[in-house]
C-alpha atoms as an extended CHARMM CRD file, in Angstrom:
* protein
*
       284  EXT
         1         1  UNK       CA             35.0290000000       -4.0290000000      -13.9740000000  PROA      1               0.0000000000
         2         2  UNK       CA             35.8870000000       -6.5970000000      -11.1400000000  PROA      2               0.0000000000
         3         3  UNK       CA             35.5570000000       -4.1310000000       -8.1000000000  PROA      3               0.0000000000
         4         4  UNK       CA             35.3120000000       -5.5870000000       -4.5460000000  PROA      4               0.0000000000
         5         5  UNK       CA             35.5940000000       -9.0650000000       -5.4280000000  PROA      5               0.0000000000
         6         6  UNK       CA             38.8970000000       -7.9410000000       -6.8800000000  PROA      6               0.0000000000
         7         7  UNK       CA             40.1230000000       -5.8830000000       -3.4500000000  PROA      7               0.0000000000
         8         8  UNK       CA             39.2430000000       -9.3910000000       -1.8910000000  PROA      8               0.0000000000
         9         9  UNK       CA             41.5060000000      -11.2480000000       -3.8320000000  PROA      9               0.0000000000
        10        10  UNK       CA             44.0460000000       -8.4950000000       -3.6000000000  PROA      10              0.0000000000
        11        11  UNK       CA             43.6320000000       -8.7490000000        0.2980000000  PROA      11              0.0000000000
        12        12  UNK       CA             44.5260000000      -12.4750000000        0.4600000000  PROA      12              0.0000000000
        13        13  UNK       CA             47.0870000000      -12.4930000000       -1.8310000000  PROA      13              0.0000000000
        14        14  UNK       CA             48.8990000000      -10.2540000000        0.7040000000  PROA      14              0.0000000000
        15        15  UNK       CA             47.7390000000      -11.9680000000        3.5680000000  PROA      15              0.0000000000
        16        16  UNK       CA             49.5750000000      -14.6610000000        2.0790000000  PROA      16              0.0000000000
        17        17  UNK       CA             52.8210000000      -12.7020000000        1.2920000000  PROA      17              0.0000000000
        18        18  UNK       CA             52.6190000000      -11.5490000000        4.7980000000  PROA      18              0.0000000000
        19        19  UNK       CA             52.7640000000      -15.3980000000        6.0520000000  PROA      19              0.0000000000
        20        20  UNK       CA             56.1510000000      -15.8740000000        4.1070000000  PROA      20              0.0000000000
        21        21  UNK       CA             57.0920000000      -12.3640000000        5.4330000000  PROA      21              0.0000000000
        22        22  UNK       CA             60.0740000000      -13.1370000000        7.3430000000  PROA      22              0.0000000000
        23        23  UNK       CA             60.3850000000      -11.5390000000       10.7960000000  PROA      23              0.0000000000
        24        24  UNK       CA             62.9740000000      -13.1160000000       13.3730000000  PROA      24              0.0000000000
        25        25  UNK       CA             62.5570000000      -16.2070000000       11.6270000000  PROA      25              0.0000000000
        26        26  UNK       CA             58.9570000000      -16.3970000000       11.0160000000  PROA      26              0.0000000000
        27        27  UNK       CA             56.0970000000      -15.5120000000        9.0650000000  PROA      27              0.0000000000
        28        28  UNK       CA             54.6450000000      -12.0100000000        9.9910000000  PROA      28              0.0000000000
        29        29  UNK       CA             51.3480000000      -13.4850000000        9.6470000000  PROA      29              0.0000000000
        30        30  UNK       CA             50.8580000000      -17.1150000000       10.4660000000  PROA      30              0.0000000000
        31        31  UNK       CA             47.3580000000      -17.5950000000        9.6720000000  PROA      31              0.0000000000
        32        32  UNK       CA             47.5890000000      -15.3000000000        6.2590000000  PROA      32              0.0000000000
        33        33  UNK       CA             49.1130000000      -18.5330000000        4.0920000000  PROA      33              0.0000000000
        34        34  UNK       CA             46.2270000000      -21.2350000000        4.5390000000  PROA      34              0.0000000000
        35        35  UNK       CA             43.6100000000      -18.9020000000        5.1100000000  PROA      35              0.0000000000
        36        36  UNK       CA             44.2640000000      -17.2990000000        1.8010000000  PROA      36              0.0000000000
        37        37  UNK       CA             45.2600000000      -19.9500000000       -0.1360000000  PROA      37              0.0000000000
        38        38  UNK       CA             41.5790000000      -21.7300000000        0.9450000000  PROA      38              0.0000000000
        39        39  UNK       CA             39.9180000000      -18.4610000000       -0.3530000000  PROA      39              0.0000000000
        40        40  UNK       CA             41.4310000000      -18.9080000000       -3.8260000000  PROA      40              0.0000000000
        41        41  UNK       CA             40.8550000000      -22.9630000000       -3.8890000000  PROA      41              0.0000000000
        42        42  UNK       CA             37.3190000000      -22.3890000000       -2.7340000000  PROA      42              0.0000000000
        43        43  UNK       CA             37.2520000000      -19.4130000000       -5.1600000000  PROA      43              0.0000000000
        44        44  UNK       CA             38.7320000000      -21.2020000000       -8.2320000000  PROA      44              0.0000000000
        45        45  UNK       CA             35.7750000000      -24.0440000000       -8.2100000000  PROA      45              0.0000000000
        46        46  UNK       CA             32.9570000000      -21.6960000000       -7.5210000000  PROA      46              0.0000000000
        47        47  UNK       CA             33.8240000000      -19.3020000000      -10.6810000000  PROA      47              0.0000000000
        48        48  UNK       CA             34.8340000000      -22.1370000000      -12.8060000000  PROA      48              0.0000000000
        49        49  UNK       CA             31.4990000000      -23.3500000000      -12.6810000000  PROA      49              0.0000000000
        50        50  UNK       CA             30.0970000000      -19.2870000000      -13.5560000000  PROA      50              0.0000000000
        51        51  UNK       CA             31.9990000000      -19.2020000000      -16.3260000000  PROA      51              0.0000000000
        52        52  UNK       CA             32.3890000000      -23.0310000000      -17.6410000000  PROA      52              0.0000000000
        53        53  UNK       CA             28.9790000000      -25.0160000000      -16.6650000000  PROA      53              0.0000000000
        54        54  UNK       CA             27.1320000000      -24.4730000000      -19.6790000000  PROA      54              0.0000000000
        55        55  UNK       CA             29.9790000000      -24.7780000000      -21.6990000000  PROA      55              0.0000000000
        56        56  UNK       CA             31.5710000000      -28.1910000000      -20.7020000000  PROA      56              0.0000000000
        57        57  UNK       CA             27.7390000000      -29.5530000000      -20.6850000000  PROA      57              0.0000000000
        58        58  UNK       CA             27.4670000000      -28.1150000000      -24.6510000000  PROA      58              0.0000000000
        59        59  UNK       CA             28.0120000000      -30.1470000000      -27.4350000000  PROA      59              0.0000000000
        60        60  UNK       CA             30.9600000000      -28.2690000000      -28.8260000000  PROA      60              0.0000000000
        61        61  UNK       CA             32.9550000000      -28.4520000000      -25.9690000000  PROA      61              0.0000000000
        62        62  UNK       CA             36.5720000000      -29.4350000000      -26.3260000000  PROA      62              0.0000000000
        63        63  UNK       CA             38.9240000000      -30.5460000000      -23.6970000000  PROA      63              0.0000000000
        64        64  UNK       CA             41.6410000000      -29.7620000000      -24.9870000000  PROA      64              0.0000000000
        65        65  UNK       CA             40.8950000000      -26.3680000000      -25.7940000000  PROA      65              0.0000000000
        66        66  UNK       CA             39.6340000000      -25.8090000000      -22.1270000000  PROA      66              0.0000000000
        67        67  UNK       CA             42.8370000000      -27.1290000000      -20.6260000000  PROA      67              0.0000000000
        68        68  UNK       CA             44.8980000000      -24.8710000000      -22.8700000000  PROA      68              0.0000000000
        69        69  UNK       CA             43.1300000000      -21.8660000000      -21.7640000000  PROA      69              0.0000000000
        70        70  UNK       CA             44.2210000000      -22.8010000000      -18.4130000000  PROA      70              0.0000000000
        71        71  UNK       CA             47.2660000000      -23.8030000000      -18.8800000000  PROA      71              0.0000000000
        72        72  UNK       CA             47.9770000000      -20.4140000000      -20.6900000000  PROA      72              0.0000000000
        73        73  UNK       CA             46.5710000000      -18.4240000000      -17.4920000000  PROA      73              0.0000000000
        74        74  UNK       CA             49.4030000000      -19.8340000000      -15.4520000000  PROA      74              0.0000000000
        75        75  UNK       CA             52.3810000000      -21.5380000000      -16.9730000000  PROA      75              0.0000000000
        76        76  UNK       CA             53.9690000000      -18.5140000000      -18.7510000000  PROA      76              0.0000000000
        77        77  UNK       CA             53.8060000000      -16.6360000000      -15.2330000000  PROA      77              0.0000000000
        78        78  UNK       CA             55.4780000000      -20.0670000000      -13.2080000000  PROA      78              0.0000000000
        79        79  UNK       CA             58.4790000000      -20.2590000000      -15.8840000000  PROA      79              0.0000000000
        80        80  UNK       CA             59.5380000000      -16.9300000000      -15.3140000000  PROA      80              0.0000000000
        81        81  UNK       CA             58.9560000000      -16.8690000000      -11.6350000000  PROA      81              0.0000000000
        82        82  UNK       CA             61.1870000000      -20.2700000000      -12.1370000000  PROA      82              0.0000000000
        83        83  UNK       CA             63.7410000000      -18.7150000000      -14.4580000000  PROA      83              0.0000000000
        84        84  UNK       CA             64.2090000000      -15.7310000000      -11.9360000000  PROA      84              0.0000000000
        85        85  UNK       CA             64.6300000000      -18.5070000000       -9.1650000000  PROA      85              0.0000000000
        86        86  UNK       CA             67.4220000000      -20.1960000000      -11.5050000000  PROA      86              0.0000000000
        87        87  UNK       CA             69.4170000000      -16.6590000000      -11.6430000000  PROA      87              0.0000000000
        88        88  UNK       CA             68.9290000000      -16.2080000000       -7.6060000000  PROA      88              0.0000000000
        89        89  UNK       CA             70.7550000000      -19.6160000000       -7.5870000000  PROA      89              0.0000000000
        90        90  UNK       CA             73.1740000000      -19.5890000000      -10.1890000000  PROA      90              0.0000000000
        91        91  UNK       CA             74.6140000000      -16.2870000000       -8.7010000000  PROA      91              0.0000000000
        92        92  UNK       CA             74.4040000000      -17.5130000000       -5.4640000000  PROA      92              0.0000000000
        93        93  UNK       CA             76.5320000000      -20.5970000000       -6.6790000000  PROA      93              0.0000000000
        94        94  UNK       CA             73.5580000000      -22.8090000000       -5.0480000000  PROA      94              0.0000000000
        95        95  UNK       CA             72.7030000000      -24.6000000000       -7.8890000000  PROA      95              0.0000000000
        96        96  UNK       CA             74.0350000000      -28.4020000000       -8.3640000000  PROA      96              0.0000000000
        97        97  UNK       CA             72.7920000000      -31.5630000000      -10.4640000000  PROA      97              0.0000000000
        98        98  UNK       CA             70.2600000000      -32.6630000000       -7.4880000000  PROA      98              0.0000000000
        99        99  UNK       CA             68.7130000000      -29.5290000000       -7.8080000000  PROA      99              0.0000000000
       100       100  UNK       CA             67.7520000000      -29.3980000000      -11.1140000000  PROA      100             0.0000000000
       101       101  UNK       CA             66.8790000000      -33.2190000000      -10.9890000000  PROA      101             0.0000000000
       102       102  UNK       CA             64.2760000000      -32.3180000000       -8.1550000000  PROA      102             0.0000000000
       103       103  UNK       CA             62.9920000000      -29.2700000000      -10.6830000000  PROA      103             0.0000000000
       104       104  UNK       CA             61.6740000000      -31.7490000000      -13.3020000000  PROA      104             0.0000000000
       105       105  UNK       CA             58.4340000000      -32.0420000000      -11.5060000000  PROA      105             0.0000000000
       106       106  UNK       CA             58.0780000000      -28.2150000000      -10.9730000000  PROA      106             0.0000000000
       107       107  UNK       CA             58.9510000000      -27.5710000000      -14.7670000000  PROA      107             0.0000000000
       108       108  UNK       CA             55.9900000000      -29.6020000000      -15.5590000000  PROA      108             0.0000000000
       109       109  UNK       CA             53.6760000000      -28.5260000000      -12.6250000000  PROA      109             0.0000000000
       110       110  UNK       CA             53.4990000000      -32.1490000000      -11.2250000000  PROA      110             0.0000000000
       111       111  UNK       CA             55.7750000000      -30.8340000000       -7.8330000000  PROA      111             0.0000000000
       112       112  UNK       CA             52.8080000000      -31.6170000000       -5.2500000000  PROA      112             0.0000000000
       113       113  UNK       CA             52.4820000000      -35.2080000000       -6.1230000000  PROA      113             0.0000000000
       114       114  UNK       CA             55.7490000000      -35.9670000000       -4.7900000000  PROA      114             0.0000000000
       115       115  UNK       CA             55.1750000000      -35.8290000000       -1.2420000000  PROA      115             0.0000000000
       116       116  UNK       CA             58.5680000000      -34.6170000000       -0.6630000000  PROA      116             0.0000000000
       117       117  UNK       CA             59.5320000000      -31.3980000000        0.7560000000  PROA      117             0.0000000000
       118       118  UNK       CA             62.5800000000      -30.7200000000       -1.3430000000  PROA      118             0.0000000000
       119       119  UNK       CA             60.4470000000      -31.6760000000       -4.7950000000  PROA      119             0.0000000000
       120       120  UNK       CA             56.9220000000      -29.7350000000       -3.5000000000  PROA      120             0.0000000000
       121       121  UNK       CA             58.7750000000      -26.6400000000       -2.6560000000  PROA      121             0.0000000000
       122       122  UNK       CA             61.1540000000      -26.8310000000       -5.5820000000  PROA      122             0.0000000000
       123       123  UNK       CA             62.3460000000      -23.8340000000       -7.3380000000  PROA      123             0.0000000000
       124       124  UNK       CA             59.4060000000      -21.2620000000       -6.6950000000  PROA      124             0.0000000000
       125       125  UNK       CA             58.3430000000      -22.7180000000       -3.5300000000  PROA      125             0.0000000000
       126       126  UNK       CA             54.6660000000      -21.3270000000       -3.7720000000  PROA      126             0.0000000000
       127       127  UNK       CA             54.4060000000      -22.9350000000       -7.3380000000  PROA      127             0.0000000000
       128       128  UNK       CA             52.8820000000      -26.0390000000       -5.5780000000  PROA      128             0.0000000000
       129       129  UNK       CA             49.3440000000      -24.2350000000       -5.2430000000  PROA      129             0.0000000000
       130       130  UNK       CA             49.9150000000      -24.0810000000       -9.3460000000  PROA      130             0.0000000000
       131       131  UNK       CA             50.2710000000      -28.1760000000       -9.5580000000  PROA      131             0.0000000000
       132       132  UNK       CA             46.9820000000      -28.3600000000       -7.6340000000  PROA      132             0.0000000000
       133       133  UNK       CA             45.2490000000      -25.9450000000       -9.6840000000  PROA      133             0.0000000000
       134       134  UNK       CA             46.0170000000      -27.6750000000      -12.9600000000  PROA      134             0.0000000000
       135       135  UNK       CA             44.4290000000      -31.3680000000      -11.4750000000  PROA      135             0.0000000000
       136       136  UNK       CA             41.4390000000      -29.3040000000      -10.8490000000  PROA      136             0.0000000000
       137       137  UNK       CA             41.2770000000      -27.7430000000      -14.1340000000  PROA      137             0.0000000000
       138       138  UNK       CA             41.7560000000      -31.3050000000      -15.4800000000  PROA      138             0.0000000000
       139       139  UNK       CA             39.0070000000      -32.8080000000      -13.3350000000  PROA      139             0.0000000000
       140       140  UNK       CA             36.2990000000      -30.0820000000      -13.5120000000  PROA      140             0.0000000000
       141       141  UNK       CA             34.4830000000      -30.9650000000      -16.4920000000  PROA      141             0.0000000000
       142       142  UNK       CA             33.9460000000      -34.5940000000      -15.2670000000  PROA      142             0.0000000000
       143       143  UNK       CA             33.0600000000      -33.3210000000      -12.2160000000  PROA      143             0.0000000000
       144       144  UNK       CA             30.7590000000      -30.7970000000      -13.1960000000  PROA      144             0.0000000000
       145       145  UNK       CA             28.8540000000      -33.0650000000      -15.4110000000  PROA      145             0.0000000000
       146       146  UNK       CA             28.6550000000      -35.7700000000      -12.3240000000  PROA      146             0.0000000000
       147       147  UNK       CA             27.3460000000      -32.7440000000       -9.9900000000  PROA      147             0.0000000000
       148       148  UNK       CA             24.8600000000      -32.0030000000      -12.6620000000  PROA      148             0.0000000000
       149       149  UNK       CA             23.5160000000      -35.1230000000      -13.4770000000  PROA      149             0.0000000000
       150       150  UNK       CA             22.7340000000      -36.0550000000       -9.9840000000  PROA      150             0.0000000000
       151       151  UNK       CA             23.3660000000      -33.0530000000       -7.2910000000  PROA      151             0.0000000000
       152       152  UNK       CA             21.8990000000      -35.1370000000       -4.2820000000  PROA      152             0.0000000000
       153       153  UNK       CA             24.1580000000      -37.4490000000       -4.9680000000  PROA      153             0.0000000000
       154       154  UNK       CA             27.0650000000      -35.2360000000       -5.4210000000  PROA      154             0.0000000000
       155       155  UNK       CA             26.0620000000      -33.4690000000       -2.2010000000  PROA      155             0.0000000000
       156       156  UNK       CA             25.8010000000      -36.9430000000       -0.1500000000  PROA      156             0.0000000000
       157       157  UNK       CA             28.9620000000      -38.3400000000       -1.4540000000  PROA      157             0.0000000000
       158       158  UNK       CA             30.5770000000      -34.9330000000       -0.3180000000  PROA      158             0.0000000000
       159       159  UNK       CA             29.5560000000      -35.3440000000        2.8450000000  PROA      159             0.0000000000
       160       160  UNK       CA             30.7020000000      -38.8050000000        3.1690000000  PROA      160             0.0000000000
       161       161  UNK       CA             34.3480000000      -37.9920000000        1.9740000000  PROA      161             0.0000000000
       162       162  UNK       CA             34.4070000000      -34.7900000000        3.8540000000  PROA      162             0.0000000000
       163       163  UNK       CA             33.3520000000      -36.7380000000        6.9360000000  PROA      163             0.0000000000
       164       164  UNK       CA             35.6790000000      -39.4890000000        6.4190000000  PROA      164             0.0000000000
       165       165  UNK       CA             38.6600000000      -36.8350000000        5.8460000000  PROA      165             0.0000000000
       166       166  UNK       CA             37.8960000000      -34.9730000000        9.3850000000  PROA      166             0.0000000000
       167       167  UNK       CA             38.2020000000      -38.5750000000       10.5950000000  PROA      167             0.0000000000
       168       168  UNK       CA             41.2910000000      -39.7270000000        8.9620000000  PROA      168             0.0000000000
       169       169  UNK       CA             43.6030000000      -36.6940000000        9.4940000000  PROA      169             0.0000000000
       170       170  UNK       CA             43.5040000000      -37.1000000000       12.9860000000  PROA      170             0.0000000000
       171       171  UNK       CA             45.2170000000      -40.6630000000       12.7250000000  PROA      171             0.0000000000
       172       172  UNK       CA             48.1240000000      -39.1060000000        9.8740000000  PROA      172             0.0000000000
       173       173  UNK       CA             51.7020000000      -39.0690000000       11.5650000000  PROA      173             0.0000000000
       174       174  UNK       CA             52.7480000000      -35.9030000000       12.7440000000  PROA      174             0.0000000000
       175       175  UNK       CA             55.4880000000      -36.0440000000       10.0680000000  PROA      175             0.0000000000
       176       176  UNK       CA             52.7570000000      -36.3050000000        7.4820000000  PROA      176             0.0000000000
       177       177  UNK       CA             50.2440000000      -33.8490000000        8.4040000000  PROA      177             0.0000000000
       178       178  UNK       CA             51.8430000000      -30.9830000000        5.7800000000  PROA      178             0.0000000000
       179       179  UNK       CA             51.8260000000      -32.8730000000        3.0150000000  PROA      179             0.0000000000
       180       180  UNK       CA             48.5790000000      -34.7780000000        3.3310000000  PROA      180             0.0000000000
       181       181  UNK       CA             46.3870000000      -31.7730000000        4.3800000000  PROA      181             0.0000000000
       182       182  UNK       CA             48.1610000000      -28.8270000000        3.1970000000  PROA      182             0.0000000000
       183       183  UNK       CA             49.6000000000      -29.9610000000        0.2950000000  PROA      183             0.0000000000
       184       184  UNK       CA             48.4850000000      -33.0060000000       -1.8230000000  PROA      184             0.0000000000
       185       185  UNK       CA             46.2670000000      -32.3930000000       -4.5650000000  PROA      185             0.0000000000
       186       186  UNK       CA             43.5920000000      -35.1430000000       -3.8040000000  PROA      186             0.0000000000
       187       187  UNK       CA             43.3260000000      -34.0580000000       -0.6600000000  PROA      187             0.0000000000
       188       188  UNK       CA             43.0510000000      -30.2190000000       -1.5800000000  PROA      188             0.0000000000
       189       189  UNK       CA             40.6330000000      -31.5080000000       -3.8000000000  PROA      189             0.0000000000
       190       190  UNK       CA             37.9070000000      -30.8720000000       -1.3600000000  PROA      190             0.0000000000
       191       191  UNK       CA             38.4170000000      -27.1700000000       -1.2200000000  PROA      191             0.0000000000
       192       192  UNK       CA             37.9040000000      -26.7460000000       -4.6610000000  PROA      192             0.0000000000
       193       193  UNK       CA             34.6370000000      -28.8130000000       -4.7240000000  PROA      193             0.0000000000
       194       194  UNK       CA             33.4860000000      -27.1200000000       -1.7660000000  PROA      194             0.0000000000
       195       195  UNK       CA             33.3500000000      -24.0020000000       -4.2930000000  PROA      195             0.0000000000
       196       196  UNK       CA             31.6270000000      -26.2240000000       -7.2590000000  PROA      196             0.0000000000
       197       197  UNK       CA             28.8250000000      -26.9240000000       -4.5990000000  PROA      197             0.0000000000
       198       198  UNK       CA             28.6470000000      -23.1760000000       -3.5500000000  PROA      198             0.0000000000
       199       199  UNK       CA             27.8210000000      -22.6340000000       -6.9740000000  PROA      199             0.0000000000
       200       200  UNK       CA             25.2370000000      -25.1050000000       -6.7790000000  PROA      200             0.0000000000
       201       201  UNK       CA             23.9440000000      -23.8800000000       -3.9090000000  PROA      201             0.0000000000
       202       202  UNK       CA             23.8810000000      -20.5290000000       -5.4190000000  PROA      202             0.0000000000
       203       203  UNK       CA             21.7430000000      -21.1950000000       -8.3360000000  PROA      203             0.0000000000
       204       204  UNK       CA             19.2710000000      -23.2850000000       -6.3620000000  PROA      204             0.0000000000
       205       205  UNK       CA             18.4020000000      -20.0600000000       -3.9140000000  PROA      205             0.0000000000
       206       206  UNK       CA             19.1050000000      -17.3200000000       -6.2820000000  PROA      206             0.0000000000
       207       207  UNK       CA             15.2220000000      -16.7340000000       -6.9700000000  PROA      207             0.0000000000
       208       208  UNK       CA             14.1070000000      -18.1160000000       -3.8640000000  PROA      208             0.0000000000
       209       209  UNK       CA             11.7020000000      -15.5010000000       -1.6370000000  PROA      209             0.0000000000
       210       210  UNK       CA             14.1540000000      -15.1930000000        1.1080000000  PROA      210             0.0000000000
       211       211  UNK       CA             17.0460000000      -14.2420000000       -1.2350000000  PROA      211             0.0000000000
       212       212  UNK       CA             14.7180000000      -11.5140000000       -2.8430000000  PROA      212             0.0000000000
       213       213  UNK       CA             13.6330000000      -10.0130000000        0.7050000000  PROA      213             0.0000000000
       214       214  UNK       CA             17.5570000000       -9.6830000000        1.4190000000  PROA      214             0.0000000000
       215       215  UNK       CA             18.4630000000       -8.2830000000       -1.7580000000  PROA      215             0.0000000000
       216       216  UNK       CA             15.8050000000       -5.9920000000       -1.5260000000  PROA      216             0.0000000000
       217       217  UNK       CA             16.6440000000       -4.4670000000        1.8900000000  PROA      217             0.0000000000
       218       218  UNK       CA             17.9300000000       -0.6840000000        2.4070000000  PROA      218             0.0000000000
       219       219  UNK       CA             21.4080000000       -0.6130000000        2.4090000000  PROA      219             0.0000000000
       220       220  UNK       CA             22.3170000000       -0.6150000000        5.6590000000  PROA      220             0.0000000000
       221       221  UNK       CA             20.7170000000       -3.6110000000        6.5820000000  PROA      221             0.0000000000
       222       222  UNK       CA             22.3710000000       -5.4200000000        3.1740000000  PROA      222             0.0000000000
       223       223  UNK       CA             25.5520000000       -4.0770000000        4.5720000000  PROA      223             0.0000000000
       224       224  UNK       CA             25.2700000000       -5.2830000000        8.1310000000  PROA      224             0.0000000000
       225       225  UNK       CA             24.5450000000       -8.7210000000        6.4030000000  PROA      225             0.0000000000
       226       226  UNK       CA             27.6820000000       -8.4580000000        4.6880000000  PROA      226             0.0000000000
       227       227  UNK       CA             29.7050000000       -7.5830000000        7.7410000000  PROA      227             0.0000000000
       228       228  UNK       CA             28.7710000000      -10.2950000000        9.3200000000  PROA      228             0.0000000000
       229       229  UNK       CA             31.0310000000      -13.1210000000        6.8870000000  PROA      229             0.0000000000
       230       230  UNK       CA             33.8430000000      -10.6450000000        7.5340000000  PROA      230             0.0000000000
       231       231  UNK       CA             33.3970000000      -11.0390000000       11.6320000000  PROA      231             0.0000000000
       232       232  UNK       CA             33.1250000000      -14.5230000000       11.4310000000  PROA      232             0.0000000000
       233       233  UNK       CA             36.6390000000      -14.8530000000        9.3110000000  PROA      233             0.0000000000
       234       234  UNK       CA             38.1910000000      -12.3320000000       11.9720000000  PROA      234             0.0000000000
       235       235  UNK       CA             36.9550000000      -14.7410000000       14.6620000000  PROA      235             0.0000000000
       236       236  UNK       CA             38.6790000000      -17.6650000000       12.7670000000  PROA      236             0.0000000000
       237       237  UNK       CA             41.7810000000      -15.8470000000       12.1830000000  PROA      237             0.0000000000
       238       238  UNK       CA             42.0140000000      -14.7910000000       16.0090000000  PROA      238             0.0000000000
       239       239  UNK       CA             41.6550000000      -18.6180000000       17.1950000000  PROA      239             0.0000000000
       240       240  UNK       CA             43.4610000000      -20.1280000000       14.4300000000  PROA      240             0.0000000000
       241       241  UNK       CA             46.9530000000      -20.2990000000       16.9180000000  PROA      241             0.0000000000
       242       242  UNK       CA             45.0550000000      -22.9320000000       19.0430000000  PROA      242             0.0000000000
       243       243  UNK       CA             43.5090000000      -25.2210000000       16.2840000000  PROA      243             0.0000000000
       244       244  UNK       CA             44.9740000000      -28.6310000000       16.1050000000  PROA      244             0.0000000000
       245       245  UNK       CA             47.4860000000      -28.6640000000       12.9510000000  PROA      245             0.0000000000
       246       246  UNK       CA             45.7430000000      -31.3070000000       10.9170000000  PROA      246             0.0000000000
       247       247  UNK       CA             42.5840000000      -29.0910000000       10.8650000000  PROA      247             0.0000000000
       248       248  UNK       CA             44.3220000000      -25.4070000000       10.9520000000  PROA      248             0.0000000000
       249       249  UNK       CA             45.9100000000      -25.7350000000        7.4420000000  PROA      249             0.0000000000
       250       250  UNK       CA             42.1840000000      -26.4920000000        5.1430000000  PROA      250             0.0000000000
       251       251  UNK       CA             39.2530000000      -28.0090000000        7.3090000000  PROA      251             0.0000000000
       252       252  UNK       CA             39.2160000000      -24.6250000000        9.5760000000  PROA      252             0.0000000000
       253       253  UNK       CA             38.7250000000      -22.3190000000        6.6470000000  PROA      253             0.0000000000
       254       254  UNK       CA             35.9310000000      -24.0310000000        4.7490000000  PROA      254             0.0000000000
       255       255  UNK       CA             32.9540000000      -22.2420000000        6.3120000000  PROA      255             0.0000000000
       256       256  UNK       CA             33.8930000000      -18.7560000000        6.6660000000  PROA      256             0.0000000000
       257       257  UNK       CA             35.0930000000      -18.6980000000        3.4870000000  PROA      257             0.0000000000
       258       258  UNK       CA             31.8630000000      -20.6440000000        2.3110000000  PROA      258             0.0000000000
       259       259  UNK       CA             29.9790000000      -17.6400000000        3.9620000000  PROA      259             0.0000000000
       260       260  UNK       CA             31.7070000000      -14.9410000000        2.4860000000  PROA      260             0.0000000000
       261       261  UNK       CA             32.0820000000      -15.9540000000       -1.2560000000  PROA      261             0.0000000000
       262       262  UNK       CA             28.1750000000      -17.1870000000       -0.9060000000  PROA      262             0.0000000000
       263       263  UNK       CA             27.2650000000      -13.5140000000        0.6280000000  PROA      263             0.0000000000
       264       264  UNK       CA             29.3640000000      -11.9920000000       -2.1980000000  PROA      264             0.0000000000
       265       265  UNK       CA             27.5550000000      -13.5140000000       -4.6950000000  PROA      265             0.0000000000
       266       266  UNK       CA             24.1730000000      -12.8580000000       -3.1600000000  PROA      266             0.0000000000
       267       267  UNK       CA             24.7090000000       -9.4760000000       -3.2440000000  PROA      267             0.0000000000
       268       268  UNK       CA             26.4340000000       -9.3870000000       -6.8370000000  PROA      268             0.0000000000
       269       269  UNK       CA             23.7580000000       -7.0360000000       -8.3600000000  PROA      269             0.0000000000
       270       270  UNK       CA             22.6660000000       -5.1230000000       -5.0910000000  PROA      270             0.0000000000
       271       271  UNK       CA             25.7250000000       -4.4620000000       -2.5490000000  PROA      271             0.0000000000
       272       272  UNK       CA             25.7380000000       -2.9250000000        0.1910000000  PROA      272             0.0000000000
       273       273  UNK       CA             28.1440000000       -0.3840000000        1.8100000000  PROA      273             0.0000000000
       274       274  UNK       CA             31.2270000000       -3.3210000000        2.2840000000  PROA      274             0.0000000000
       275       275  UNK       CA             30.4920000000       -4.9570000000       -1.1290000000  PROA      275             0.0000000000
       276       276  UNK       CA             29.2700000000       -2.6650000000       -3.8580000000  PROA      276             0.0000000000
       277       277  UNK       CA             28.0480000000       -4.0670000000       -7.2870000000  PROA      277             0.0000000000
       278       278  UNK       CA             30.5370000000       -6.0780000000       -8.8090000000  PROA      278             0.0000000000
       279       279  UNK       CA             30.8490000000       -8.9440000000      -11.4700000000  PROA      279             0.0000000000
       280       280  UNK       CA             31.9370000000      -11.9060000000      -10.6540000000  PROA      280             0.0000000000
       281       281  UNK       CA             32.0020000000      -13.5270000000      -14.0400000000  PROA      281             0.0000000000
       282       282  UNK       CA             34.7340000000      -11.3390000000      -14.5930000000  PROA      282             0.0000000000
       283       283  UNK       CA             37.0590000000      -13.3850000000      -12.5600000000  PROA      283             0.0000000000
       284       284  UNK       CA             37.1540000000      -15.7590000000      -15.9640000000  PROA      284             0.0000000000
């Protein structure tokens, strides 16, 4: 059903796992976490547009129903993982009042709004990403209306925001970089919006002569084109250890992920040897 797109989700999930898999006290694949998280956040903005843009713009759209469906997708698993974490803490006798108090934001998926590691990494630490995603879901209907109403202004505004972001992250105090650049929902919203803008870009070029010529090429040529984003991503991973800390968690991955996701979509109905035909709408 989902084909190679689902496989890519699995691959990036494994990369995140390897990032957290300790060997001598350090993750086995250092780039896997930032790379994988960025892929999923950008992809979330993209596929929400695929599945919900027209629904959000329709007259019978219900915001509460939309948020409830998003919540059902993430909250039960979140609580399940949190309960398992609690059981482990109880067995290890590590649970105390202070730990329980810091779990309150985690339970309601608000932990990533607190700039304290003991809170945003409380409980099941990786659930900070779900906290960000719930914020993105809540903002999505408002953002999509802005984009559709005036795409050019939205693109220009995003360009200004990204430019300001790239300047400001260079003056963030060293001890604040991890939270502001990697965890904070307001800054990670940029990743999500990049995904939304990618969808706007795709629908503006999908019927162009250039795209039609590419998709009509022989499968060997399509396969060659499909390899390009994988090579770009591979180079980005190899150079990652040498990138400044303020760029490496997010901004470093924007371009490779955008190229990868856009290529997948362009070849959605005429895949080559790397990404055979698959349905992107199956995500949501």
